[in-house]
C-alpha positions as CSV (number, residue, x, y, z in Angstrom):
1,M,0.0,0.0,0.0
2,S,1.3,3.5,-0.9
3,F,1.7,6.2,1.7
4,I,1.7,10.0,1.1
5,A,2.9,12.2,3.9
6,T,0.6,15.0,4.8
7,T,1.2,18.2,6.7
8,P,-1.2,19.2,9.5
9,P,-2.3,22.8,9.8
10,S,0.0,23.3,12.8
11,R,3.1,22.6,10.7
12,A,1.9,24.0,7.4
13,T,3.7,26.8,5.5
14,P,2.0,30.1,5.4
15,E,0.5,29.2,2.0
16,G,-0.6,25.8,3.5
17,K,-2.2,27.6,6.4
18,D,-4.1,29.8,3.9
19,A,-5.4,26.6,2.1
20,Y,-6.5,25.1,5.4
21,R,-8.3,28.4,6.4
22,Y,-10.0,28.4,2.9
23,M,-11.2,24.8,3.6
24,Y,-12.6,26.0,6.9
25,R,-14.5,28.9,5.3
26,V,-15.9,26.5,2.6
27,A,-16.7,23.4,4.6
28,G,-16.5,24.5,8.3
29,V,-13.8,22.0,9.2
30,W,-10.2,22.6,10.1
31,I,-9.0,19.1,9.2
32,P,-10.3,18.2,5.7
33,G,-10.8,14.6,4.5
34,N,-7.9,12.6,3.2
35,I,-8.8,13.4,-0.3
36,F,-7.8,17.1,0.4
37,R,-5.0,16.4,2.9
38,V,-3.1,14.3,0.5
39,L,-2.4,17.6,-1.4
40,S,-1.1,19.4,1.7
41,G,2.5,19.1,0.5
42,R,1.5,21.3,-2.4
43,P,-0.7,24.0,-0.9
44,G,-1.4,25.8,-4.1
45,T,-2.8,22.6,-5.6
46,M,-4.7,21.9,-2.5
47,A,-6.4,25.4,-2.6
48,R,-7.3,24.9,-6.3
49,F,-8.7,21.5,-5.6
50,I,-10.8,22.9,-2.7
51,R,-12.0,25.7,-5.1
52,D,-13.0,23.2,-7.7
53,W,-14.9,21.1,-5.1
54,E,-16.6,24.3,-3.9
55,V,-17.7,25.2,-7.4
56,A,-18.9,21.7,-8.1
57,M,-20.8,21.1,-4.9
58,W,-22.0,24.5,-3.7
59,S,-22.2,26.9,-6.6
60,C,-25.1,25.7,-8.7
61,E,-28.8,25.7,-8.7
62,E,-29.4,22.0,-8.3
63,P,-30.5,20.9,-4.8
64,R,-27.6,19.7,-2.7
65,R,-29.4,16.4,-2.2
66,D,-29.3,15.7,-5.9
67,R,-25.6,16.7,-6.2
68,E,-24.7,14.4,-3.4
69,L,-26.7,11.5,-4.9
70,V,-24.9,12.0,-8.3
71,A,-21.5,12.2,-6.5
72,A,-22.3,9.0,-4.5
73,A,-23.4,7.1,-7.7
74,V,-20.3,8.1,-9.6
75,S,-18.1,7.1,-6.6
76,R,-19.8,3.7,-6.3
77,R,-19.5,3.1,-10.1
78,A,-15.8,3.9,-9.9
79,S,-15.3,1.8,-6.8
80,C,-14.1,4.9,-5.0
81,E,-14.8,5.3,-1.3
82,Y,-15.0,9.1,-1.7
């Protein structure tokens, strides 16, 4: 099994701390899920990924329930736990 080291908010660079703060503003959590934390070594990429997630999940007119159902169906079809 592969392992990717992650950086917690307390040891992040200033750019990394900005990405964690951005995640908190978007999702209301200080420690994001592993799918976001895996990018903590590249804070700029992490921030862009959070932004893409924000746009995909929060910035449209479809009800959140419908978006979550589509995301769950796609994940199940792709055998992805996320």
